[in-house]
C-alpha angles and dihedrals in degrees: 000000000000121000128207098012134082114280133176127221109198119197133194136186132198133203092193106044095073101147102057112120122225111274095025114139109226131184116245112254114179095211092054104040130056121202121231122197110288127228116244113191148131119251108221138189137196087268097075096204097043113132141155130084131298132186113249139182120225124227123180135190135176112229128218093257094053101260122128119233114207115192120198107200121191107245095213099033147030102263121114137178127204124214125186123207122194101225096159091110089066092069105015116065093195091065120075122217107245135186108226128201103207096086092060091080092067146257125263121221120256095251089063091044091052090058091051093047094050092051091053094046090048087066105031104019124104091264097033116138102162117112116252092225109098097015092128092053091048091052092048091050091049092049093039090224138098114261091245087061096055107120116243092243089061092046091055092051089051088053090053096053092044090055089048088051095044092128088066091072090068095069097084143336089263092053091050094046092051091044093052092045095051092042092056093042092054095047100042129159092017095239140045104089134069112284095007089136087060092048093053090048091050091050091052093049093045095053098036091192093295134126121197095206106032099191125129094266095055093040091055090051089047091059091044091053094054092044091054094053098032090114089067098045123103122239090255093052092049092051090048090057096042100043099076091041091054091055092052092045093052089057091050092048091050092049094046097045101034102028092226134117131003128290129241089198097098103157131130124246097266095045091047091055091050092049091053092049091049092051090050091052095056099093095169095064114118114271090242091058090050093050093049091048093048093049091050093049092049089052091048097043098084093048117110094232089059095057094095091052099035093111089055091049091053093047091048092051089050091055095041095051099035113143090212115042121218094233109330124108121267092247087069093060114107114245120271090243090059092046090050093052091048091046092054092050093049094050090049090053116113089219125095138191146115095279092050087054088048091054093049091050092049092051097044099037112133116240102162092238113123091207093056106029118094115232115292093241092053091045091054089048089054091049091053090046092053092048090050090050089052092241116169112290091237089061089060091047092050089053097046102033108012122222138144130309121261121232095264091048091052087053089053092048093049092044096238140020119307122229114270114282095013122114132187110272 
């Protein structure tokens, strides 16, 4: 097996060769074997520049959820690497075989993983006594890499041990806040690796809409978690999250615009910003919900009490009115007429800033679809406005010519950095 360079692990299944014993060498016959998406990755060690070839023994096991674990154990040493293939499509017709990109960023050896796992269990495990503060820094030091450089395969294993240690979040509000934060960080953006759909579903079932310590700190991390994995949530799950928030936001809108009645929207500045960002990330919400939310936010935006969260309002409007969704279907895109009205109001706003420019770009971005594009004259007005506001040149190009987002723009759309190797769908 080669270390330190890209390798491919092909995998096949058969519904006719039912008597072959494990370890048997068989000749490839196209009519008897069906290919599943291979894993392309880089097998890494603690020695970052280690390369060459080593002899390994292979061990395989089928997991309870239907994935295949393939262990590559060094024949003359103690190091092992674990690969996970999603083979569920071989036996379940409702699951489509997909090639995923996350594995391309590499796999760390088990010795490194054991160190990571023990640090997490020392905080959240049954016998854990370490403080949750600083866990991210301790993990980064152990891995000798910044957390934004952790490979997606490592992140998903962190998710697994956190779910196993779920009871550890109950110890204190700080434990729960750190647990929620790391859980969402390790599962973002909710897709991109084998069996991510199952992981998101398990997260939903495990949490069941309940916080143990329902203070502002944990609630903020709760909204951040669901924003991070929103791309893997179903339409029903997204509506379940948004429904109660809509009710509270309506009362705030009524109070702020009509000056009557009380408001059920009793959240602090930080939590309010995270709620808005979550709502903007739920692309599967009905179009009517998005239009109502966008109209309310535009009404609230000039209000003085919205000043601390105005950037979050702009970001949310940019996601709600985007001409090109991140991963949602086109029937969930708000109509061009709505986007045009929002765009005109944003450009008439006395406020400025990078996130206002981001929202204008998202609403005016050219997609060459007459049902989604705003009128040509308004789009050109937006391009001139962006140039005058000294927005990035690529923003102007996206409005006038269309095209794909650059890496830093994807980061802005998602709200933070994506795991290595993963792109917005």
